[in-house]
C-alpha positions in Angstrom: 28.2 -101.0 87.9 25.0 -100.3 86.0 21.7 -100.4 87.9 18.7 -101.1 85.6 15.4 -99.4 86.6 12.9 -101.9 85.1 9.6 -103.3 86.3 9.2 -106.8 87.4 7.0 -109.5 85.8 4.6 -110.5 88.5 4.6 -114.0 89.9 1.4 -116.1 89.8 -0.7 -113.7 87.8 -3.1 -115.1 85.2 -2.7 -114.2 81.5 0.9 -113.3 81.9 3.0 -113.1 78.8 5.2 -116.1 78.0 8.8 -115.4 77.2 10.9 -118.1 75.5 14.2 -116.3 76.3 14.9 -113.1 78.2 16.9 -110.4 76.5 15.6 -111.1 73.0 13.0 -109.1 71.1 9.9 -111.0 70.2 7.2 -110.2 67.6 3.5 -110.2 68.9 0.6 -109.9 66.5 -1.8 -110.5 69.4 -4.4 -107.7 69.5 -4.7 -108.2 73.3 -1.0 -107.8 73.9 -1.3 -104.7 76.0 -4.0 -106.2 78.1 -1.9 -109.3 78.8 1.1 -107.0 79.3 -0.7 -105.1 82.0 -1.8 -108.3 83.7 1.8 -109.5 83.8 3.4 -106.5 85.6 4.2 -106.2 89.2 2.4 -103.2 90.8 4.2 -100.3 92.4 4.2 -101.8 95.9 5.9 -104.9 94.5 8.8 -103.0 93.0 10.0 -101.1 96.0 13.3 -102.9 95.9 14.6 -100.9 92.9 17.9 -102.7 93.0 16.3 -105.9 91.8 14.0 -104.4 89.1 14.4 -106.2 85.8 12.4 -107.0 82.6 11.0 -104.3 80.3 11.9 -100.5 80.5 10.0 -98.5 83.0 8.6 -95.0 82.2 9.1 -94.1 85.9 12.8 -95.1 85.8 14.2 -91.5 86.0 12.2 -90.5 89.1 13.2 -93.8 90.8 16.8 -93.3 89.7 16.7 -89.8 91.3 15.4 -91.3 94.5 18.2 -93.8 94.5 20.9 -91.2 94.0 19.5 -88.6 96.4 18.4 -90.9 99.2 21.5 -93.2 99.0 23.3 -93.3 102.3 27.0 -92.6 101.6 28.0 -94.7 104.7 26.3 -97.8 103.2 28.0 -100.0 100.7 25.0 -99.8 98.3 27.0 -100.2 95.2 25.5 -97.1 93.7 27.9 -95.7 91.0 29.4 -92.5 92.5 29.9 -90.7 89.2 26.2 -91.4 88.3 25.1 -90.2 91.8 27.1 -86.9 91.4 25.7 -86.3 88.0 22.1 -86.8 89.2 22.6 -84.5 92.2 23.9 -81.9 89.8 20.9 -82.2 87.6 18.5 -82.1 90.6 20.2 -78.9 91.9 20.1 -77.3 88.5 16.4 -78.0 88.1 15.5 -76.6 91.5 17.6 -73.5 90.8 15.7 -73.0 87.5 12.4 -72.9 89.5 13.9 -70.6 92.1 15.5 -68.2 89.6 12.8 -68.4 86.8 12.1 -64.7 86.9 15.5 -63.4 87.9 17.2 -65.4 85.1 14.3 -64.8 82.6 13.9 -68.5 82.0 11.2 -69.7 79.6 9.7 -72.4 81.8 6.3 -74.0 81.1 4.6 -77.0 82.6 1.9 -79.5 81.4 -0.2 -81.4 83.9 -0.5 -85.1 83.3 -3.7 -86.7 84.8 -3.8 -90.5 84.3 -6.7 -91.0 86.6 -9.3 -90.2 83.9 -7.4 -92.1 81.1 -8.5 -95.7 80.7 -6.5 -96.5 77.6 -4.3 -99.6 77.6 -1.1 -97.5 77.6 -2.3 -95.4 80.5 -3.2 -98.6 82.4 0.4 -99.7 81.9 1.7 -96.4 83.3 -0.6 -96.6 86.3 0.3 -100.2 87.0 4.0 -99.4 87.0 3.6 -96.2 89.1 5.4 -96.4 92.5 3.2 -96.0 95.6 5.6 -94.0 97.8 5.2 -90.3 98.1 6.3 -87.5 100.4 2.7 -86.8 101.5 1.8 -90.5 101.8 -0.6 -90.2 98.9 0.1 -92.8 96.2 -2.4 -91.0 93.9 0.2 -88.3 93.4 1.9 -90.5 90.8 -1.4 -90.8 88.8 -2.8 -87.3 89.1 0.0 -85.0 90.3 2.7 -85.2 87.7 3.8 -82.3 85.5 6.1 -82.3 82.4 8.5 -79.3 82.6 9.6 -77.5 79.4 12.5 -75.2 79.0 12.3 -73.2 75.8 9.4 -75.5 74.8 11.6 -78.6 75.0 10.8 -81.2 77.7 13.5 -81.2 80.4 12.0 -82.6 83.6 9.1 -84.3 85.4 7.9 -83.3 88.8 8.2 -86.2 91.3 6.3 -87.1 94.5 9.6 -88.4 95.9 12.3 -85.9 94.9 10.2 -83.0 93.6 11.9 -83.1 90.2 13.8 -85.4 87.9 15.1 -85.0 84.4 13.3 -86.7 81.5 14.9 -89.4 79.4 17.2 -88.2 76.6 16.9 -84.5 77.6 20.6 -84.1 77.0 20.2 -85.3 73.4 17.2 -83.0 72.8 19.1 -80.0 74.3 22.4 -80.8 72.6 24.2 -77.5 72.0 21.3 -75.4 73.6 22.0 -75.4 77.3 24.2 -72.5 78.4 26.1 -71.7 81.5 25.3 -71.7 84.5 23.1 -74.7 83.7 25.6 -76.7 81.7 29.3 -76.8 80.8 28.9 -78.9 77.6 25.7 -77.2 76.4 23.8 -80.6 76.8 24.0 -81.9 80.4 22.7 -80.2 83.5 25.2 -79.6 86.3 25.3 -78.1 89.8 25.1 -74.3 88.9 26.6 -73.0 92.2 30.1 -72.3 90.9 28.7 -70.3 88.0 26.0 -68.2 89.7 26.6 -64.5 90.5 26.4 -63.6 94.2 22.9 -62.0 93.9 21.7 -65.2 92.2 23.2 -67.3 95.0 21.5 -65.1 97.6 18.1 -65.4 95.8 18.6 -69.2 95.5 19.3 -69.4 99.2 16.1 -67.5 100.0 14.1 -70.0 97.9 15.8 -73.1 99.4 15.2 -71.9 102.9 11.5 -71.5 102.0 11.6 -75.1 100.7 13.1 -76.2 104.0 10.3 -74.6 105.9 7.6 -76.1 103.7 9.1 -79.6 104.1 9.0 -79.2 107.9 5.4 -78.2 107.7 4.6 -81.1 105.4 6.2 -83.5 107.9 3.6 -82.5 110.5 0.7 -83.4 108.2 -1.4 -86.6 108.9 -0.3 -89.1 106.3 3.2 -87.7 105.5 6.1 -90.1 105.1 8.4 -88.6 107.7 11.4 -90.8 106.7 11.3 -89.7 103.1 10.8 -86.0 104.0 13.7 -86.1 106.4 16.0 -87.6 103.8 14.9 -85.1 101.1 15.3 -82.2 103.6 18.9 -83.3 104.3 19.6 -83.0 100.6 18.2 -79.5 100.6 20.2 -78.7 103.7 23.3 -79.8 102.0 22.4 -77.6 99.0 22.0 -74.6 101.3 25.3 -75.2 102.9 27.1 -75.3 99.6 25.4 -72.1 98.5 26.5 -70.3 101.7 30.1 -71.5 101.2 30.1 -69.7 97.8 28.5 -66.4 99.0 30.7 -63.3 99.0 28.0 -61.4 100.9 24.5 -62.1 102.1 21.7 -59.6 101.5 18.8 -62.0 101.8 16.5 -59.3 102.9 16.6 -57.8 99.4 14.7 -60.7 97.9 11.1 -61.9 98.3 9.1 -64.8 96.8 6.1 -64.6 94.5 3.9 -67.1 92.6 5.9 -68.2 89.5 2.8 -68.3 87.4 3.3 -72.0 86.5 0.1 -73.2 88.1 1.7 -76.1 90.0 -1.1 -77.1 92.3 -1.4 -80.9 92.1 0.6 -83.5 94.2 4.0 -82.5 95.5 4.5 -80.0 92.7 3.0 -77.2 94.8 6.4 -77.1 96.7 7.8 -75.7 93.4 5.2 -73.0 92.7 7.1 -70.0 94.0 10.1 -68.2 92.4 12.2 -65.3 93.7 10.8 -62.0 92.6 12.8 -60.1 90.0 13.5 -56.7 91.5 15.7 -54.3 89.5 15.9 -51.9 92.5 18.2 -54.5 94.2 20.3 -55.1 91.1 24.0 -54.7 91.4 26.0 -54.4 88.1 29.7 -54.7 87.7 29.7 -52.6 84.5 27.7 -49.5 85.4 29.5 -46.3 84.6 30.5 -44.4 87.8 29.7 -40.7 87.2 30.5 -37.6 89.2 28.0 -35.7 91.3 25.5 -33.8 89.2 25.3 -36.6 86.6 23.5 -39.3 88.6 20.5 -39.1 86.3 22.5 -40.6 83.5 22.6 -44.3 84.2 24.6 -46.4 81.7 26.0 -49.9 81.4 29.2 -50.4 79.4 29.0 -53.7 77.5 30.0 -55.5 74.4 30.5 -59.3 74.0 34.3 -58.9 74.0 34.5 -56.1 76.6 32.5 -57.9 79.4 34.6 -61.1 79.0 37.8 -59.1 79.1 36.5 -57.2 82.2 35.6 -60.6 83.9 39.2 -61.7 83.3 40.5 -58.5 84.7 38.3 -58.8 87.8 39.3 -62.5 88.2 35.8 -63.9 88.1 34.1 -66.3 85.7 31.9 -64.6 83.1 29.0 -66.5 84.6 29.6 -64.7 87.9 30.1 -61.2 86.5 26.7 -59.4 87.1 25.6 -57.3 84.2 22.0 -56.5 85.2 19.0 -58.2 86.7 19.5 -61.9 85.9 22.2 -61.2 83.3 25.8 -62.2 83.4 28.7 -61.6 81.1 28.2 -64.9 79.3 24.7 -63.8 78.3 26.1 -60.8 76.3 26.2 -61.8 72.6 25.9 -59.8 69.4 22.4 -61.0 68.9 21.3 -60.0 72.4 22.3 -56.4 71.7 20.3 -55.9 68.5 17.1 -54.6 70.0 18.2 -51.1 71.0 20.0 -49.6 74.0 17.1 -50.3 76.5 17.0 -54.1 76.0 19.4 -57.0 76.2 18.0 -60.1 74.7 14.5 -60.5 76.1 15.3 -58.4 79.2 13.9 -54.8 79.1 16.2 -52.5 81.1 14.4 -50.2 83.4 15.8 -46.7 84.2 19.1 -47.5 82.5 20.6 -48.1 79.0 23.7 -49.8 77.7 26.4 -48.4 75.5 29.3 -50.2 73.8 32.7 -48.6 74.5 33.1 -47.7 70.9 29.8 -45.8 70.8 31.6 -42.8 72.5 34.2 -42.4 69.7 34.2 -41.2 66.1 35.0 -43.5 63.3 37.8 -41.2 62.1 40.4 -39.0 63.8 41.6 -35.6 62.5 45.4 -35.0 62.7 46.8 -31.5 62.1 50.2 -31.5 60.6 52.3 -28.9 62.4 49.3 -27.5 64.3 48.8 -26.9 68.0 46.1 -25.6 70.3 47.7 -23.1 72.7 46.3 -22.6 76.2 44.3 -25.9 75.9 43.8 -28.7 78.4 46.5 -31.3 77.9 45.5 -34.9 77.5 47.7 -37.9 77.8 50.2 -38.2 74.9 49.7 -34.6 73.8 53.4 -33.7 74.2 54.5 -36.7 72.2 52.2 -35.6 69.4 53.7 -32.1 69.5 57.2 -33.6 69.3 56.0 -35.3 66.1 54.6 -31.9 64.9 51.1 -33.4 65.1 48.0 -32.1 66.9 44.8 -34.1 67.2 41.2 -33.2 67.4 39.7 -35.4 70.1 37.7 -38.1 68.3 35.0 -38.2 70.9 31.2 -38.0 70.5 29.0 -35.5 72.3 27.6 -38.0 74.8 31.1 -38.6 76.3 31.4 -34.8 76.8 28.0 -34.8 78.5 28.8 -37.4 81.1 32.4 -36.4 81.8 33.9 -33.0 82.4 36.7 -31.7 80.1 39.1 -32.2 83.0 38.0 -35.8 83.5 38.2 -36.5 79.8 41.8 -35.2 79.5 42.7 -37.2 82.6 41.3 -40.4 81.2 42.2 -40.1 77.5 45.5 -40.8 75.8 46.4 -40.5 72.1 49.5 -42.0 70.6 50.7 -41.6 67.0 53.0 -44.2 65.3 54.6 -42.6 62.3 56.1 -45.9 61.1 52.8 -47.8 61.1 50.8 -44.6 60.3 48.3 -45.3 63.1 46.8 -43.3 65.9 45.7 -45.2 69.1 43.2 -43.7 71.4 42.9 -45.0 75.0 40.2 -44.1 77.4 39.8 -45.3 81.0 36.2 -45.9 82.0 35.3 -46.0 85.7 33.0 -49.0 86.5 31.3 -50.2 89.6 33.4 -53.4 89.6 32.8 -57.1 90.5 33.6 -56.9 94.1 31.7 -53.8 95.2 34.7 -51.5 94.6 35.1 -49.1 91.8 37.3 -50.5 89.0 38.7 -49.3 85.8 38.3 -50.6 82.3 40.7 -49.4 79.6 39.3 -49.2 76.1 41.6 -48.9 73.1 40.7 -47.9 69.6 43.3 -47.9 66.8 42.7 -45.7 63.8 44.5 -47.0 60.8 45.4 -45.3 57.5 41.9 -45.3 56.1 40.5 -43.6 59.3 43.2 -40.9 59.5 42.3 -37.4 58.2 45.2 -35.1 57.8 44.8 -31.3 57.8 47.8 -29.1 56.9 48.7 -26.2 59.2 47.9 -23.6 56.6 44.2 -24.4 57.0 42.7 -22.7 60.1 41.3 -25.2 62.6 39.5 -24.5 65.8 38.5 -27.2 68.3 35.8 -25.5 70.5 35.2 -28.1 73.2 36.2 -29.8 75.4 39.9 -29.2 74.8 39.8 -25.4 75.0 40.0 -24.0 78.5 37.5 -21.2 79.1 
């Protein structure tokens, strides 16, 4: 069942437009068309029964539709389409989460204040005539002077609303087609409830923000002109949101997060309830892909990432890429080739503080040297060394200096394996990296690099070869 959100034609008003047949377009050359149009419309108080609104399209349709969906009593047979209601609740939750996690998720949000009170143009008069009169604070002027357009990446995505705080704008999904990423969308176009795709730290931060909103709504209810019924209904929606967040929390470290002004300058109308965001604090950041180093090497802080590696590690840890925390506000699905092009201290627009990232392949040479018939007596033995000797092959470890700086020779030999395939003429190097893990427990990621014919360098045993470190025991 479709429910049109359209303004009524007023009854008994002078100068009203005459319609020969409803549902058909009509051409009007009348220069006073807008003036007559304004005089024909029912005002906000006359269109409270949104279920019966008809006639021409209403610019306030989306805020009213959000009110219908969020404030609909599930116990009443209202006829509201359940699929539509679920979609709107998902969009509403996504928008609130964007305000809450603006800094943590590094979202490019902007707002533009719309003040119709000083605009006397015919079109503005239409907007003001159609504006609803209900508001959380009981001030009908909020619809005229307290509305903001919300932009994400400079594309309009939402309006602030005196009834539900936010609503999407018309056609946002078409404007964002292919541009909305997880956790905000599954199809890259339509907003959804982000809870299932937020990392635990994001959920904790969102809970802190929602609990602050609960408190502010309670305070608003005590103000003189507040519409207590509307506030109670909206608060129940927020309460339900908090409960769903808590059900998805693995652990709650709410004390680690604080609120700050988001910098969006939301001061008019009910928009002030959206002005805070959770402070981005790298000290509290937990990463699933930070290298775990032995005592004495704590000063070397490194993340191990590449687009393929983090998604493979997420599968290994049995979590969605959107819930595998990489760094402050970053998850595995944020790691792309383009995001890693600005040096080891920056991922996309996020500047890493006190830490850098490395790709697994950064620790290994492009070629491997194999010594035909050679051996290194009295050396530390790495995985596969005996099999190489059985094939009358010795290998110079194809590692770079940095790997030898962060792991001891014993650790390297324990974690490294080299296998040689004579039939395929390939050498495969495997290294086990210790990472912090997705569940707070140290985990292992196994990196494999295969050296093929063009990357194999053979040295005959008649040529003296010495590998000085780390494979020689002192």
